[in-house]
C-alpha positions in Angstrom: 3.8 14.9 -2.4 1.5 12.6 -0.3 -0.9 10.5 -2.2 -3.3 8.0 -0.5 -5.2 5.6 -2.8 -8.2 3.8 -1.3 -9.7 0.7 -2.8 -11.7 -2.5 -2.3 -15.2 -1.1 -1.9 -18.2 -2.3 -3.4 -21.7 -3.5 -3.0 -22.1 -6.4 -0.3 -25.2 -7.8 1.2 -25.8 -7.2 4.9 -23.8 -9.6 7.0 -21.1 -9.7 4.4 -17.5 -8.7 4.5 -15.1 -6.4 2.5 -11.5 -5.4 3.1 -10.4 -1.7 2.2 -6.9 -1.0 1.3 -5.0 2.3 1.5 -1.8 2.4 -0.3 0.4 5.4 0.3 3.2 7.1 -1.4 5.1 10.2 -0.3 4.5 9.2 3.6 5.7 6.4 5.7 2.4 5.1 7.1 4.1 3.1 9.9 5.3 6.5 11.3 2.1 8.0 11.6 -1.2 7.5 13.2 -3.5 6.5 10.3 -7.4 6.2 10.4 -10.3 5.3 8.3 -12.9 8.0 8.0 -16.3 7.5 6.3 -18.8 10.0 4.8 -22.3 9.0 4.5 -24.9 11.1 2.7 -26.5 13.7 4.9 -24.1 13.0 7.7 -20.7 14.4 9.1 -17.4 12.7 8.1 -16.7 10.1 10.9 -13.6 8.6 12.2 -14.2 4.9 12.2 -10.9 3.3 13.2 -7.4 4.4 13.9 -4.0 2.8 14.3 -1.1 4.4 15.7 2.6 3.9 14.9 2.8 1.8 18.2 0.1 -0.5 17.0 -2.6 0.8 19.3 -5.9 0.6 17.6 -9.3 2.5 18.5 -12.8 2.4 16.8 -15.9 4.1 17.0 -18.5 2.1 19.1 -20.7 1.4 16.0 -17.9 -0.8 14.6 -16.4 -2.3 17.5 -16.1 -6.0 17.1 -16.9 -6.1 13.3 -13.9 -4.1 11.9 -10.2 -4.4 12.3 -7.6 -2.0 11.2 -4.1 -3.1 10.2 -0.9 -2.1 8.5 1.7 -3.8 6.3 4.7 -1.7 6.7 6.3 -3.2 3.5 3.6 -2.4 1.3 3.1 0.9 3.0 -0.5 0.1 3.2 -3.3 0.3 5.7 -6.3 -2.0 5.7 -9.8 -2.1 7.0 -11.3 -5.5 7.4 -15.2 -5.1 7.8 -17.3 -7.9 8.8 -20.9 -8.4 9.6 -21.7 -5.3 7.5 -24.9 -3.5 8.1 -26.8 -1.0 5.9 -25.7 1.8 8.2 -22.1 1.2 7.0 -22.9 2.3 3.6 -20.6 5.3 2.9 -17.6 6.5 1.3 -14.3 5.4 3.1 -11.3 7.4 3.1 -7.9 7.0 4.8 -6.0 9.9 6.3 -3.7 10.6 9.2 -5.3 11.3 12.9 -6.3 12.6 15.0 -5.8 15.6 12.5 -6.7 14.6 8.9 -4.5 16.5 6.8 -6.8 18.3 4.1 -4.1 17.9 1.4 -4.3 14.0 1.6 -7.7 13.1 1.0 -7.8 10.7 -2.0 -11.0 9.7 -4.0 -12.2 7.4 -1.4 -13.8 4.1 -2.0 -17.5 3.5 -2.1 -19.3 1.0 0.2 -22.8 0.0 -0.3 -24.5 -2.5 2.0 -27.8 -3.4 0.8 -29.9 -6.6 0.0 
């Protein structure tokens, strides 16, 4: 049984930083393409960043240069370092596989609020 647990969200002022973590059990993250998704009120779920097993990263244009996805294979954890945060980054953030997000893998997510 796969379980993905997201953490690290919170309230931060514009321009601030947060690091999100996604710790997994039942799946070896390093053998899969993993991604961070976000869901904001009134919007569709968006793939924000992905990381292949080979280390290739992709980012949605709106976060390029500000967000960095990484992985610790020993800890079986994927991270999302978010810098220069903007109010439009406010959302619930989730990790899952990519490009196909397995519906059975959704966790509880972690809430990020960017506000002054």
